[in-house]
C-alpha positions as CSV (number, residue, x, y, z in Angstrom):
1,X,179.2,104.3,151.7
2,X,177.2,107.1,150.1
3,X,173.8,108.2,151.2
4,X,172.1,110.0,148.4
5,X,168.4,110.6,148.7
6,X,165.7,112.2,146.5
7,X,162.1,113.1,146.7
8,X,161.8,113.6,142.9
9,X,160.7,110.1,142.1
10,X,157.9,109.4,144.6
11,X,155.4,111.9,143.2
12,X,155.9,110.6,139.6
13,X,155.6,107.0,140.7
14,X,152.4,107.8,142.7
15,X,151.0,109.3,139.5
16,X,151.7,106.1,137.7
17,X,154.6,107.5,135.7
18,X,156.9,104.5,135.8
19,X,158.3,104.7,132.3
20,X,158.9,107.2,129.6
21,X,161.0,110.2,129.0
22,X,159.9,112.1,132.1
23,X,160.9,109.5,134.7
24,X,164.0,108.6,132.6
25,X,165.2,112.2,132.8
26,X,164.7,112.3,136.6
27,X,166.4,108.9,137.1
28,X,169.4,110.0,135.1
29,X,169.8,113.1,137.3
30,X,169.3,111.1,140.5
31,X,171.6,108.3,139.5
32,X,174.5,110.5,138.2
33,X,176.2,110.7,141.6
34,X,176.2,106.9,141.9
35,X,177.7,106.6,138.4
36,X,180.2,109.3,139.1
37,X,181.3,107.6,142.4
38,X,181.5,104.2,140.6
39,X,179.4,102.5,143.3
40,X,179.1,98.7,143.1
41,X,175.9,98.3,145.1
42,X,172.8,100.5,145.5
43,X,170.1,99.8,148.1
44,X,166.6,101.0,147.2
45,X,165.5,102.9,150.3
46,X,161.9,103.6,149.4
47,X,159.0,101.3,148.8
48,X,158.2,103.2,145.6
49,X,161.6,102.5,143.9
50,X,161.0,98.9,142.9
51,X,158.5,100.2,140.4
52,X,161.4,101.7,138.5
53,X,164.0,99.1,139.4
54,X,164.6,97.8,135.9
55,X,165.2,101.4,134.7
56,X,167.6,102.0,137.6
57,X,169.5,98.8,136.8
58,X,169.7,99.8,133.1
59,X,171.0,103.2,133.9
60,X,173.6,102.0,136.5
61,X,174.8,99.1,134.3
62,X,175.4,95.4,134.9
63,X,178.4,96.1,137.3
64,X,176.1,97.5,140.0
65,X,174.0,95.3,142.2
66,X,170.6,96.7,143.2
67,X,169.2,95.7,146.6
68,X,165.5,95.8,147.2
69,X,164.1,95.3,150.8
70,X,160.5,95.2,149.7
71,X,160.0,91.5,150.2
72,X,161.6,91.6,153.7
73,X,159.4,94.5,154.6
74,X,156.3,92.7,153.5
75,X,157.3,89.6,155.6
76,X,157.8,91.8,158.6
77,X,154.4,93.6,158.1
78,X,152.8,90.1,157.9
79,X,154.4,89.0,161.2
80,X,153.4,92.2,163.0
81,X,149.8,92.0,161.7
82,X,149.6,88.3,162.7
83,X,151.0,89.0,166.1
84,X,148.6,91.9,166.7
85,X,145.5,90.1,165.3
């Protein structure tokens, strides 16, 4: 298990930069440790990352499974909001 974090992607995604050469360059830098370690699964640990999921999957290749908890988080938020009125 490797825990590799970055704060380089969030500002770009918040600016609406979700494709193109700038985000591609940052993704390559961020994903290099995963590629080097030959990981088989990557969990997206930030709600911003699904916006660039397809690029992440393309950079990592078909042999790497990408997990996204966004739907589960959304369901939990709905339950909490409903419970709290």
